[in-house]
N, C-alpha and C positions, 0 to 999 in steps of 0.2 A: 554461535549467535544465530538466533532465529530472525529471519528477515521476511516482512510482510510486503507484498507488492500487489496492488490492485490491478486485475487484468480484465480484458473483454472476452477472451476466448481460452479454451482448454486445449493448448498445443505444446505443452511442456515448456522447455526454454524458449521456443519460438512464439509464446503467447504474447499478444500485444498489450502494452501498458494501457490502462484506462485513463482517459483524459480527465474524467469527473469522478473523484474519490467517492462523493456522497451517492452516486448512482451506479458504482461498479457492481457487476453481477458475480464476480469471482475474486478470490484472493489466491495469489501464489505464495506459498510459504517455503523459503529456502533455508535449509540448516547448513551453514557453511563448515560445520565440524564434521559432519558425515557426508557432505556433498549430495544432499537429497532434497528434491523438490516434490511438493505436494500442492495440487490445485483443488480448492473446494468452492462449491457454490455457497454464497453467503446468505441469500434470502433476506437482504437488508429491508429497512422500512419502505423504501421506495418500490420494492417488489412484493409488498405484502407481509414482510416479517415484522417482528416485534422490536428488534434492535437496530440501531444505527450501524453502519460499517465501522465507525470508531469504537463502539462498544464491543462489536465482534472481535475487532483487532486486539483490544485490551484483554478480552476473555480468552484469546489464543496464547497468551503468554509471549507474544512477539517482543523482541528486543528493540527492533527498529522498523519503522515503516517508511517505504520510499514510494513516492508518488509523483504525478505530474503537477496537480493542483490539489489543494485542500483548503477548507475553510477554517476560520479562527476558532469556532467552537470545537471542532474535531481536534485541532492542534492542541488546544488546551486540555481536553479530556485525555488524549494520549499521553501528553507530557505529564499530567498529574498522576498517571499511572505508570510512569516510568518508561514510557516508550519514546525513543528519539524519532523525530520526524525530519526526514530529508525530502527535498523537492528537486525538480528538474529532470525526472525520469521521462524517458521517450523511448520508442521503439520496442523492443522485446524485452523479456525477463533477462535473457543473456546480455543483451546490450546494456540493460540498466545495471546489472551486477558488475559489468566491466567498468561502467561509469563511477560506480562506488569504489572499486579498486584503485582507479585512477585519481580519486579525490575530485571528481567533477561535479558532484551533487552539492547542493547548498542547504543550509539549515532553513527551516520554514519560518522566514521572517516577513514575507509579504503574501499573506493568505489570499486565496481567491475570494472574490466578492459575490460569487453565486450568480452571476449574470450569464448563464449559458443557454 
């Protein structure tokens, strides 16, 4: 399973989760089948790119997106393309993956209102 987590820095498993999905500068992609982590700069619309972070996640073939907060448009786009969305991530990539394993993350039912 390919897991996408928006992050604010490139420090491997110690990378901090981004609090604002729409403005995240990086995505951490974790493949749980081969235990491999890759962090990429996404260059989304907020940083001059042409695609939204949700479009970039869809194009990455991620199976699941785990984030702290996310808006309803992004949720709808991701779900339309078969990407499951979980919220409640906090801390680092490692901590977020542990939260997933323990079943502590929730489905995206209460989207962010964008007032950051």
